[in-house]
BAFI-3210 file (N, C-alpha, C; in Angstrom, 3 decimals, decimal comma, padded with zeros to 6 digits):
// residues 236
n [1|2|3|4|5|6|7|8|9|10|11|12|13|14|15|16|17|18|19|20|21|22|23|24|25|26|27|28|29|30|31|32|33|34|35|36|37|38|39|40|41|42|43|44|45|46|47|48|49|50|51|52|53|54|55|56|57|58|59|60|61|62|63|64|65|66|67|68|69|70|71|72|73|74|75|76|77|78|79|80|81|82|83|84|85|86|87|88|89|90|91|92|93|94|95|96|97|98|99|100|101|102|103|104|105|106|107|108|109|110|111|112|113|114|115|116|117|118|119|120|121|122|123|124|125|126|127|128|129|130|131|132|133|134|135|136|137|138|139|140|141|142|143|144|145|146|147|148|149|150|151|152|153|154|155|156|157|158|159|160|161|162|163|164|165|166|167|168|169|170|171|172|173|174|175|176|177|178|179|180|181|182|183|184|185|186|187|188|189|190|191|192|193|194|195|196|197|198|199|200|201|202|203|204|205|206|207|208|209|210|211|212|213|214|215|216|217|218|219|220|221|222|223|224|225|226|227|228|229|230|231|232|233|234|235|236]
n.u [018,149|019,981|023,287|024,271|024,893|027,968|027,969|029,095|029,842|030,493|032,693|034,019|034,685|036,064|038,282|039,532|039,636|041,570|043,602|044,571|045,302|047,699|049,395|049,603|050,801|053,049|054,138|054,903|057,108|059,235|061,444|062,644|064,512|066,605|068,994|071,575|071,820|074,188|073,335|071,984|069,839|068,992|071,027|073,308|074,271|074,992|074,039|076,277|076,992|078,332|078,736|076,720|073,785|071,733|068,216|064,922|063,004|059,151|057,219|055,175|055,890|054,111|053,788|056,640|057,754|055,344|056,898|059,003|058,392|056,531|056,950|056,148|056,577|055,961|057,629|060,194|061,335|064,287|067,765|068,211|066,288|066,485|067,656|066,253|063,609|061,063|058,169|056,110|053,648|055,079|057,095|059,629|062,857|063,478|065,801|067,133|066,592|067,169|069,568|071,760|073,090|073,547|075,564|077,376|077,818|078,421|077,267|079,520|082,493|082,774|083,301|081,966|079,157|076,852|074,212|071,005|068,240|065,273|062,245|058,956|055,990|054,958|052,147|051,250|052,763|051,747|053,904|056,023|057,933|059,848|061,419|064,560|066,899|069,642|072,136|075,081|077,333|079,771|082,805|084,602|087,845|091,239|093,787|095,772|095,177|094,962|093,220|091,908|088,676|086,355|084,190|085,217|086,827|084,945|083,280|084,691|083,660|084,405|084,283|081,512|081,583|085,295|086,499|085,198|086,174|088,764|091,917|094,284|092,550|090,326|087,573|085,870|084,505|081,983|080,109|077,856|074,518|071,188|068,217|064,854|061,826|059,645|059,513|057,908|059,195|059,867|061,965|064,999|067,991|071,408|074,400|078,323|081,415|083,917|086,472|086,311|085,508|087,429|088,031|087,656|085,402|084,266|082,680|080,300|078,876|076,013|075,419|073,100|072,461|070,403|066,945|063,485|062,075|061,662|062,486|062,520|062,987|064,436|063,310|064,345|063,493|064,781|067,717|070,285|073,203|075,165|076,677|080,134|081,313|083,677|082,867|080,413|077,645|076,970|073,984|071,364]
n.v [147,054|143,451|142,100|139,729|136,769|134,840|131,316|129,263|126,259|126,659|128,908|126,552|125,185|126,611|126,936|124,679|124,381|126,083|125,395|122,894|124,355|125,837|123,334|122,074|123,723|123,417|120,783|121,236|123,220|122,161|121,435|124,005|125,447|124,304|123,632|121,693|119,740|118,088|117,198|115,249|112,267|110,317|110,911|110,181|110,771|110,522|110,413|111,179|109,137|109,644|112,178|113,451|114,647|112,941|111,915|113,519|111,433|111,374|109,820|108,170|107,225|104,653|103,754|103,385|101,572|099,125|099,244|097,990|095,906|094,642|094,279|097,019|098,125|100,307|103,095|105,026|108,875|109,364|110,846|110,638|111,419|114,811|114,535|114,275|114,399|115,854|117,379|117,242|118,004|117,730|115,981|115,629|115,634|115,218|116,506|116,417|118,900|122,310|123,314|121,742|118,746|117,744|115,424|115,111|113,114|113,844|113,652|113,530|114,642|118,722|122,010|123,893|126,189|127,730|126,808|125,058|125,723|124,448|124,047|124,352|126,203|128,972|128,778|126,399|125,530|124,342|124,343|126,286|126,793|125,015|125,170|125,629|128,391|130,013|129,311|127,064|126,334|123,793|122,431|120,093|119,572|118,461|119,050|120,181|121,770|124,722|126,519|129,544|130,712|133,877|133,504|131,939|133,956|135,594|134,179|132,905|130,380|126,621|123,850|121,251|118,734|117,936|115,853|113,739|114,208|113,236|112,127|114,366|115,728|119,085|121,057|123,446|126,596|127,280|128,940|131,233|131,343|132,784|131,407|132,883|131,864|133,674|134,558|134,919|133,159|129,908|128,232|128,618|130,092|130,192|132,095|130,653|131,419|132,758|131,715|128,739|128,420|127,180|124,525|121,180|119,474|117,285|116,399|117,844|119,672|120,143|123,159|123,483|126,352|127,975|127,395|128,388|128,658|126,571|124,504|121,576|120,182|120,027|120,787|119,848|120,051|119,505|120,090|121,482|121,182|123,204|123,270|122,711|120,181|117,709|117,506|117,552|120,243|123,253|123,646|122,109]
n.w [129,470|130,173|130,357|127,878|129,343|129,145|128,076|130,073|129,525|126,517|127,135|128,143|125,879|124,043|125,632|125,544|123,295|122,413|124,398|122,547|120,342|121,177|121,636|119,277|117,818|119,561|119,029|116,410|116,505|117,855|116,316|114,990|114,844|112,522|113,084|113,915|115,816|118,443|120,798|120,479|121,272|119,783|117,470|118,937|121,040|124,279|128,007|130,820|132,740|135,676|135,872|136,169|137,917|140,828|139,910|140,524|142,765|142,347|143,185|145,871|149,093|149,091|146,562|146,044|147,175|146,573|143,703|143,670|145,008|142,590|140,086|137,531|135,079|134,360|133,032|134,124|134,143|132,839|132,814|130,248|128,893|128,269|125,972|123,647|121,495|122,835|123,902|125,620|128,080|131,274|130,443|131,364|132,933|136,178|138,034|141,670|144,052|143,684|141,850|139,955|137,541|134,043|132,338|129,193|126,590|123,365|119,935|118,117|117,812|118,398|116,863|119,229|118,729|119,442|122,237|123,409|125,095|125,820|127,046|128,504|126,918|128,605|129,093|129,216|131,070|134,153|136,648|136,563|138,407|139,100|136,291|134,739|135,564|135,722|134,122|133,617|131,438|130,673|129,636|128,874|128,742|127,543|129,647|128,633|126,304|127,491|127,738|127,906|128,809|128,394|129,973|131,857|133,317|134,212|135,473|137,937|139,498|140,293|139,420|139,799|140,787|140,678|140,798|139,171|136,742|134,345|134,558|133,391|132,058|132,352|133,636|131,746|131,778|129,268|128,646|130,257|131,218|131,411|131,682|130,311|131,710|131,799|129,040|125,598|123,742|123,954|123,526|123,543|122,379|122,933|122,632|122,548|124,188|122,247|122,261|122,550|119,677|117,892|119,135|118,876|120,689|122,915|125,115|127,327|129,957|131,886|134,082|136,457|138,048|139,515|139,763|138,837|141,747|142,803|145,648|145,980|143,477|140,045|136,436|133,621|130,508|127,357|126,198|123,749|121,563|119,348|116,646|114,830|112,695|111,233|108,388|108,418|108,522|110,078|109,884|109,921]
ca.u [018,699|020,808|024,618|024,026|025,727|028,678|027,551|030,117|030,157|031,168|033,801|035,386|034,921|036,635|039,430|039,943|040,716|043,156|045,176|044,941|045,794|048,997|049,947|049,846|052,287|054,205|054,799|055,361|058,190|060,052|062,730|062,285|065,357|067,377|070,448|071,810|071,846|074,963|073,270|070,630|069,555|069,071|072,269|074,083|074,597|074,427|074,154|077,388|076,559|079,032|078,774|074,705|072,564|070,470|066,950|064,031|061,459|057,938|056,295|055,091|056,553|053,877|054,433|058,154|057,384|055,363|057,280|059,995|058,053|056,196|057,505|054,774|056,690|056,006|059,371|060,523|061,985|065,849|068,818|068,131|065,144|066,687|068,552|065,316|062,392|059,923|057,905|054,957|053,625|055,572|057,844|060,791|063,752|063,628|066,968|066,471|066,942|066,892|070,388|072,057|073,588|074,031|076,807|076,562|079,002|077,792|077,289|080,402|083,383|082,078|083,340|080,317|078,953|075,434|073,759|069,711|067,430|063,854|061,346|057,324|055,733|054,004|050,765|051,163|053,431|051,569|054,414|056,701|059,192|061,002|062,161|065,956|067,439|070,869|072,643|076,458|078,018|081,136|083,400|085,531|089,038|092,484|094,510|097,352|094,379|095,428|092,007|091,177|087,685|085,994|083,295|086,383|087,256|083,792|082,366|084,711|082,887|084,466|083,343|081,168|082,577|086,282|086,657|084,781|087,048|089,399|093,399|094,779|091,445|089,742|086,334|086,227|083,168|082,355|078,893|076,817|073,315|069,751|066,901|063,893|060,341|058,385|059,815|057,091|059,713|060,245|062,877|066,437|069,331|072,746|076,013|079,056|082,557|084,473|087,880|086,451|085,520|087,913|088,400|086,745|084,588|083,215|082,222|079,991|077,851|075,134|075,078|071,535|072,776|069,369|065,779|062,853|062,081|061,158|063,407|062,649|063,573|064,470|062,799|064,792|062,944|065,788|068,929|070,856|074,141|075,027|078,137|080,403|082,072|083,738|082,220|078,872|077,352|076,025|072,650|070,351]
ca.v [145,592|142,907|141,910|138,078|135,831|133,590|130,068|128,004|124,818|127,509|129,205|125,632|124,097|127,133|126,882|123,239|124,493|127,246|124,530|122,271|124,809|125,660|121,580|121,451|124,349|123,444|119,853|121,844|124,439|121,529|121,302|124,734|126,171|124,552|124,028|120,375|118,834|117,216|116,542|114,262|110,783|109,831|110,800|108,944|111,461|110,065|111,175|110,451|109,176|110,102|113,580|113,721|114,562|112,278|111,944|113,563|110,464|111,981|109,044|108,396|105,823|103,633|103,399|102,801|100,214|098,712|099,040|097,765|094,269|094,120|094,883|097,491|098,069|101,894|103,618|106,505|109,796|109,428|112,184|110,453|112,019|115,478|114,301|113,554|115,499|115,665|118,703|117,272|118,587|116,220|114,720|116,081|114,580|116,221|116,657|116,827|120,251|123,823|122,746|119,915|119,187|116,646|115,293|114,740|112,203|114,344|112,695|113,656|115,948|119,341|123,307|124,300|127,699|127,789|125,900|125,647|125,114|123,727|124,401|124,541|127,780|129,007|128,600|125,230|124,724|124,522|124,784|127,457|127,161|123,943|125,536|126,054|129,817|130,514|127,587|127,170|125,174|123,717|121,661|118,628|119,886|118,436|120,329|120,697|122,750|125,327|127,266|130,676|131,865|135,190|133,252|131,872|134,915|136,583|133,133|132,399|129,331|125,525|122,640|121,031|117,417|117,391|113,665|112,755|114,817|112,197|112,607|114,680|117,011|120,124|121,762|124,633|127,189|127,948|129,763|131,446|131,981|132,834|130,825|133,259|131,263|134,186|134,692|133,995|132,005|129,033|127,731|129,946|129,674|131,088|131,916|130,173|131,564|132,744|130,670|127,316|128,026|126,079|123,617|119,711|119,238|115,655|115,961|119,004|119,889|121,698|123,204|124,555|127,125|128,405|127,618|129,587|129,128|125,026|123,935|120,341|119,623|121,206|120,135|119,693|119,007|119,279|121,055|121,286|121,376|123,517|123,843|122,529|118,798|117,393|116,669|117,819|121,800|123,541|123,750|120,561]
ca.w [129,198|130,859|129,086|127,689|129,669|128,612|128,401|131,149|128,505|125,669|127,949|128,734|124,683|123,580|126,109|125,327|121,483|122,816|124,512|121,269|119,007|121,562|121,859|117,746|117,530|120,118|118,080|115,325|117,072|118,382|115,857|114,214|114,810|111,689|113,221|113,951|117,281|118,710|121,928|120,116|121,597|118,430|116,951|119,360|122,378|125,857|129,397|131,466|134,662|137,102|135,860|136,106|139,807|141,062|139,095|141,596|141,992|142,298|143,756|147,303|149,530|148,817|145,190|145,616|148,115|145,624|142,623|144,637|144,736|141,367|138,198|136,717|133,542|134,050|132,249|135,181|133,692|132,832|131,842|128,456|128,514|128,357|124,994|122,906|121,182|122,965|124,915|126,227|129,519|132,326|129,511|131,643|133,708|137,599|139,328|143,200|144,588|142,766|141,407|139,023|136,562|133,522|131,565|127,799|125,824|122,184|118,827|117,418|118,892|117,725|117,300|119,364|118,350|120,440|122,823|123,420|125,971|125,391|128,646|128,154|126,858|130,057|128,633|129,142|132,027|135,338|137,503|136,401|139,108|138,239|134,910|135,065|135,522|135,574|133,685|133,295|130,590|130,822|128,238|129,239|127,622|128,223|130,238|127,196|125,559|128,036|127,199|129,254|128,474|129,253|130,867|133,099|133,970|134,580|136,437|139,022|139,621|140,154|138,896|141,244|141,195|140,182|140,992|138,158|135,555|134,049|134,496|132,384|131,467|132,762|132,974|131,080|131,594|128,185|128,775|131,480|130,505|131,712|130,525|131,000|131,753|131,413|127,143|124,876|123,025|125,086|123,091|123,550|122,174|123,604|122,397|123,564|124,027|121,199|122,952|121,947|119,085|117,213|119,754|118,800|122,511|122,958|126,256|128,196|131,401|131,797|135,303|136,606|139,448|140,069|138,557|139,064|142,919|143,382|146,350|145,545|142,375|138,731|135,830|132,111|129,064|126,556|125,871|122,871|121,540|118,057|115,991|113,453|112,802|109,760|107,257|108,769|108,386|111,101|109,672|109,911]
c.u [019,625|022,357|023,869|025,114|026,366|028,055|029,141|030,787|031,123|032,454|034,774|035,476|036,344|038,153|040,074|040,510|041,690|044,443|045,562|045,804|047,392|049,880|050,329|050,838|053,045|054,974|055,574|056,629|059,162|061,464|062,935|063,496|066,726|068,903|070,560|072,566|072,801|074,798|072,454|070,710|070,028|070,285|072,993|074,688|074,263|075,068|075,491|077,152|077,174|078,911|077,183|074,305|071,860|069,204|065,739|062,730|060,322|056,793|056,195|055,867|055,965|053,934|055,246|058,146|056,966|055,673|058,396|059,811|057,556|056,839|056,192|055,193|056,868|057,891|059,641|061,122|063,207|066,671|068,101|067,105|065,504|067,395|067,435|063,806|061,119|059,207|056,606|055,038|053,872|056,295|059,459|061,750|063,741|064,771|066,362|067,192|066,854|068,471|070,726|072,735|073,752|075,056|076,854|077,873|078,338|078,611|078,569|081,170|082,932|083,110|081,817|080,269|077,830|075,081|072,241|069,089|066,072|063,268|059,829|057,023|055,017|052,362|050,544|051,862|052,868|052,666|055,889|058,412|060,205|061,691|063,528|066,132|068,211|071,463|074,359|076,923|079,142|081,205|084,294|087,107|089,992|092,746|095,753|096,233|094,676|094,347|091,440|089,723|087,367|084,992|083,970|086,341|086,224|083,327|082,918|083,974|084,356|083,901|082,955|081,329|083,482|086,621|086,237|085,124|088,058|090,591|093,430|093,850|091,521|088,421|086,374|084,885|083,325|080,747|078,241|075,645|071,985|068,848|065,952|062,326|059,341|058,533|058,345|057,637|060,724|061,465|064,137|067,761|070,217|074,255|076,959|080,446|083,300|085,891|087,987|086,028|086,068|088,584|087,460|086,517|083,694|082,940|081,506|079,120|077,300|074,846|074,195|072,522|071,722|068,230|064,953|062,079|061,240|062,347|063,408|063,229|063,909|064,106|063,556|064,429|064,114|066,690|069,465|072,300|074,493|076,188|078,731|081,603|082,638|083,241|080,403|078,562|076,806|074,342|072,054|070,485]
c.v [144,959|142,347|140,273|137,764|135,104|132,127|129,261|126,783|125,415|127,464|127,577|125,005|125,253|127,346|125,741|123,197|125,638|125,846|123,624|122,662|124,861|124,094|121,174|122,272|124,309|122,391|120,356|122,804|123,079|121,413|122,531|125,765|125,980|124,756|122,532|120,449|117,969|117,125|115,488|112,996|109,846|109,381|110,367|109,627|110,752|110,768|110,466|110,668|109,629|111,757|114,353|113,806|113,462|112,527|112,065|112,400|111,548|111,180|108,676|107,044|104,781|103,325|103,047|101,297|099,186|098,325|098,272|096,035|093,834|094,983|095,828|097,831|099,719|102,361|104,813|107,920|109,326|110,766|111,784|111,251|113,646|115,673|114,343|114,385|115,055|116,841|118,932|117,353|117,090|115,085|115,413|114,971|115,806|115,903|116,758|118,242|121,518|123,873|121,535|120,128|117,854|116,951|114,401|114,183|113,121|113,188|112,430|114,869|117,055|120,756|123,764|126,015|127,991|126,055|126,606|124,947|124,865|123,562|124,452|125,877|128,058|129,062|127,358|124,605|125,204|124,967|125,066|127,114|126,074|124,237|125,964|127,431|129,935|129,330|127,929|125,887|125,191|122,716|121,076|118,738|118,262|118,977|121,080|121,742|124,200|126,645|128,331|131,440|132,684|134,644|132,693|133,177|135,925|135,226|132,999|131,359|128,070|124,784|121,794|119,251|116,890|116,372|113,475|113,287|113,261|112,805|112,897|115,839|117,542|120,110|123,012|125,225|127,918|128,920|129,960|132,190|131,894|132,398|131,503|132,733|132,119|135,220|134,616|132,983|131,040|128,319|128,757|129,139|130,536|131,052|131,360|130,975|131,443|131,754|129,368|127,147|127,134|125,327|122,279|119,361|118,293|115,664|117,572|118,690|120,360|121,507|123,835|124,611|127,247|127,943|128,614|129,294|127,704|124,360|122,406|119,543|120,563|120,345|120,502|119,224|118,585|120,358|119,771|121,828|122,079|123,651|122,936|121,393|118,493|117,026|116,960|119,352|121,708|123,464|122,390|119,881]
c.w [129,775|130,065|129,112|128,639|129,290|129,282|128,967|130,214|127,474|126,023|127,971|127,251|124,035|124,820|126,103|123,996|121,683|123,459|123,475|120,519|119,708|121,600|120,309|117,540|118,122|119,722|117,140|115,385|117,676|117,217|114,745|114,085|113,182|111,879|113,895|115,216|118,087|119,814|121,869|120,252|119,969|116,749|117,569|120,635|123,497|127,278|130,167|132,677|135,545|136,987|135,928|137,417|139,400|140,097|140,726|141,371|142,729|143,087|144,927|147,586|149,237|147,742|145,435|145,879|146,800|144,413|143,097|144,634|143,584|140,542|137,608|135,629|133,314|133,699|133,270|134,331|133,985|132,333|130,688|128,289|127,545|126,648|123,889|122,604|121,954|124,309|125,591|127,477|130,539|131,626|130,244|132,154|134,739|138,122|140,721|142,951|143,440|141,961|140,929|137,991|135,500|132,367|130,284|127,066|124,065|121,051|118,322|118,122|117,445|117,957|117,326|119,061|119,393|121,058|123,424|124,329|126,039|127,094|127,837|128,335|127,896|129,941|128,913|130,582|133,470|136,229|137,121|137,048|139,272|137,040|135,721|134,930|134,780|135,257|133,342|132,277|130,801|129,847|129,173|128,204|128,613|128,376|129,077|126,148|126,340|127,484|127,953|128,206|129,387|130,004|131,939|133,923|134,428|135,456|137,898|139,741|139,827|140,477|139,843|141,205|140,385|140,230|139,573|136,546|135,266|134,090|133,348|131,559|132,603|132,544|132,634|131,331|129,855|128,137|129,920|131,053|132,041|131,309|131,167|130,644|130,951|129,600|126,588|123,883|123,979|124,608|122,670|123,535|122,796|122,983|123,476|123,872|122,999|121,223|122,308|120,732|117,412|117,618|119,398|120,114|122,215|124,221|127,017|129,423|131,270|132,915|135,165|138,015|140,233|139,129|139,178|140,489|143,389|143,868|146,348|144,524|141,332|137,513|134,060|131,317|128,423|126,622|124,835|122,269|119,822|117,606|114,501|113,571|111,285|108,846|107,665|109,208|109,835|111,130|109,215|108,612]
res [m|q|a|a|q|a|d|p|a|t|a|v|t|l|e|r|i|a|r|e|i|d|m|r|l|l|r|a|s|q|d|d|l|g|l|r|d|f|a|s|y|a|a|g|a|r|p|i|n|e|l|t|s|l|t|y|d|t|r|g|i|a|e|i|l|f|a|s|t|f|a|s|g|e|r|r|p|s|p|s|t|v|l|k|r|n|l|l|p|g|s|c|w|p|m|v|g|s|s|g|y|i|g|i|r|l|s|d|p|v|r|i|r|n|v|t|i|d|h|l|p|s|s|l|d|r|e|s|r|t|a|p|r|s|v|l|v|w|a|i|l|p|v|s|a|s|v|k|t|n|a|a|t|q|v|k|r|t|f|p|i|p|s|a|i|p|t|g|f|e|a|v|p|i|a|e|l|e|y|d|v|l|k|p|q|h|i|q|t|f|p|v|d|d|a|v|h|s|l|k|i|e|e|v|v|f|q|v|l|t|n|w|g|s|p|d|s|t|c|l|y|r|v|r|v|h|g|e|s|d|g|k|e|e|n|a]
***
């Protein structure tokens, strides 16, 4: 007896059901951390333009020329996308190149404990090469704070755009991390250096040092900053 062959239509239906389940689980998990996000656009956080890379334009030449002549009304991705709750496929902010950075003015001065990077789960991500990989997080602090972090000793990197730092301030590395696009958990949280736990920080920069292989662009879906501020608990 010959084994019964699977109906192609049934296989397609099952695949669609599996993708729908993945999407629903994804929506439900977007804010499952239980930690307050001080980099939330809704809470008042905003990108710092002078500390942020250029946006990668995925449009073709003809589309760009057309858009410059006629107002299409289509909203292009911007750095503020990274500060909002949305992990649907394609709803990311693309930076030019395999590395770059985004500066963020937090919603409140915060004693930072952890940072989080969100990306699509691998089951939904068709182009995982654009996901961030090695990331360095900087805090913009007064020079008078004289902060020496372990990250500063280990990293031995210079801030990419020192001219954008106001006089009297400096960029101090507070976390070096690696986002693992191969892990089942697509929302990954990392601790910051203990040396800054007592300091109120108002501005941070997430610097992507490398991505997972794309030379053209790096896609950021969401970053978060967790900690404590006066009168506000760390938990949501």
